[in-house]
C-alpha positions, 0 to 999 in steps of 0.5 A: 591477320593481326588486324583481324584479331584486334577486331575480334577482341574489341567485339568481345569487350563490347559484349562483356560490357553490355552484359554487365550493364544488364546484370545490374537489373537482375534479382537473385532468388533463394535456392529451391527448398529441399522439401516442403512443409505441409502444415501449417500453411502460410497466412495462418493466424494463431491466437493463444489462450491462457485458459487452455495451456495444455491444448495443441497450439501448433503442429508442423508437418513436412514430407522429405523423400530425399533424406533418410536417417536425419534429424529435423530442427524447427526454427522460427524467425521474425517476419521478413528477416530471412532468418538472420536471427533464428530461434530453434524450438526443438529437434525431432527424428519424425516428420512432425513437431507439436507445441502446446499453447503454454510451450509455444507462448513461453518460447515466443515471449521468452526466446523470440521476444515477441510482444505479448497480447499483440499479433506478430509476424513469424517465419517457420522452417525446418532444417535437417542435420545434413543442412537441407532446408524446407520452404518457409511458412509465414504465420501471425501469432498473438501470445497471451500475457504471462502471469507474474505472481510476485515481484520484489524490489532489489537494489543497493538498499537490500545489498543486492540480496534477493532474500532481502527484496522488498515485496510489491503489492498486487491488486490487479493482474501483473500490476505491482506497486510499492512505496518506499524510501530512496537515498541519493545514489540508490539503484534497483531493479525488479525480480519475480522471486526473492530466492534468486535474481536469475530473472531481472526486470530493468529499464530498456535504457536510461530515461525510458519508462519501459522495462525488460527482462532481456538485459537493460540498465538499473533504475537510478538517479533519483534524489532522496525521498519517498516514492510510489512505484508501479510496474505493469508487466502487461505493458512492460512499463513502470511509473515512479512518483515522489510522495511528499507527505503533507505537514497537516491533514484535515477530514472533510465530508458529509459530516462537515458539510463538505466544507474545507473551512469546517474540516476536522484537523488530524493529530500528527501521531508519528512521522507522516502518520495522522490520526483522528477520532470521528463519530460517523453516522450511517451513510457517511462519506469523507476524504482528506485535505492537506489544508482547510482552505480549499480542495487542492491536493485532496486524497481519497481511496484507490477504487482498485485497492481498498485501504489505499489512498491516491490523489488522482482517480480517487473516490470518497471513503464510504460504506462504514457502519455508524459508530466512533472510529479512530481513523489513521492515515499513513503516508509512509505506506499510503494507506488508511485504517478505521478502528472502532473506539466505541468501547474500551476495557482494561485487562491485566494482572489485576483481572487475571489477564482474562478478557472476560473479566476485564474492566470497562472504561468510561467514555469521558469525551469523544475518543477518550476513555477513563477509569479509577482503579487500585493498583497493587505493586507490580501490576501490569495492564493494557487495553482491549476494544472488547471483552471477548478476546485479544484482537486489536489490543493496545499497549505502551509504545516501548520507544515512546513513553506515554504513547499507545500502539497495537504492534510490538507494544508492551504492558503498562507497568512500574506503578507504586501501589495506590489509587489511579485515574487511568485514561486513554486518548485515541485522539493523540494515541496517548495514555495517562496514569495519574495518582490520586489521594483518595475519593472525597466524601464531599465536593464543593465548586469554586471558580470565576462565578464567585471570584474564586472565593474558596470559603464555607459558602462554596456551592456543595455537590450532592452525592447521587450515588457512591462516588458520583457528585452532581450540582446545577450552577449558573455560569457566564461565558468563559467562566472557569472552575474546579473542585475541592473536597473541603470548602475553604481548603485548596488541599487535594483540589481536582480539575480536568486533565490537561491531556484528555478532555473530560477526565479528572485530574488531581496533580497536573490539572487544569481548570474546566471552562464553559464557552457560553452563558447558561445554567449547567449540570456538572457531574463528577464521577470518581468511579471512572474519573469523568467530568460532564458539563451539560 
């Protein structure tokens, strides 16, 4: 009997062991759904369109005959995750649930965090308040890109204060750019509002070029310098490029034969700011070079952002009406600007501050204007590009004596009563106010042509009209000359301004010089303070 018992036990062990080996090949299926989703059906494809935000995007309906008085929660999950991470979009007591285009899009992008403008697989199910679960429906959904209308840079340089956030520029949908200075150790991120930092765009991880608003790391680790930053919220990417302003700048284009060797030099008018006056004909095109020896590093207009300059994908600047222009290139903001300098007027206390009665100034040379005026004590004045209004007025730079600016300028003042030659030079963004003794009754020429012999034999000018003197004189190459009101007397002699070509000067004057031999007509105008040599 004891032997028979041992045989039976042995057979049971063999059977159990065999059963365990067979179970290794079994797969367990999910429990059968308690109720069924009727709409939508698996395989449905939904493409969301931003132009119809209030349209119905998705309706989920189901039939549940087993439960009464329960509530239903609609859950989403990324495909093939078995709802290991589920996202509830809403709860209802009914047997259906509807989402508009905007509601579904916002939920998918901000909560489920699916990529924008890409098709993503999603699973949908319904769960009752007592724990019953429906079948799973699988969908393909393509959200549209959510528009961000503003973006600001916030960081250590703004004390992490949204109100001090630096506004970025946007010329394309969801693409933002800014150029600003960074110091060593600066950190920053991006916020869509300067009233709150509740939403923050950061890097997904250090060293990445992708940004996320769902938690990341601040941008950091850049050496001190000027940078151009572009954030593309269509692709959630960003680029950063250090901007190194050139030490010099040249204008090259159709007016120079597109030859770098004949390009026109700019004047360095401020840190990283260059200016030049150019006489542009109809159809002129041009761009900028950091040197006049070749085309390396050339700058042109951003075709997607008028008034901005770039180096890659740039186009020539064109479409400017014929005229004389002050061209300003600012590498602090990566912008350029053209201001008309065909005319200039002096307006101030002596004209009643009325643009209509402002005094016309005379063009002494390209970009240089002058006039001669009698100033009373306490006189103040500034300059206008036209006599019809105040737009584009110029005044003195309060932080840089002798220089003119258009923003935060101040009136020119502080001159003793007397007669002055007032000159404005747009080539150097400067002005001079030079006291003169009196307008001479006669004028004589003295210079290298007669060995600088100042005596009674000096050639005399003819006064062609009040205050305007003219003479014709043969001169050799590189001859220099000036003017005296009394032959044989150097007192109160006149020459050319050192600061502005073609402008009369009596105090810190320089000699006038011709480069080629020939017979010249010299006109000196004491009404507007100009010299012409033709």
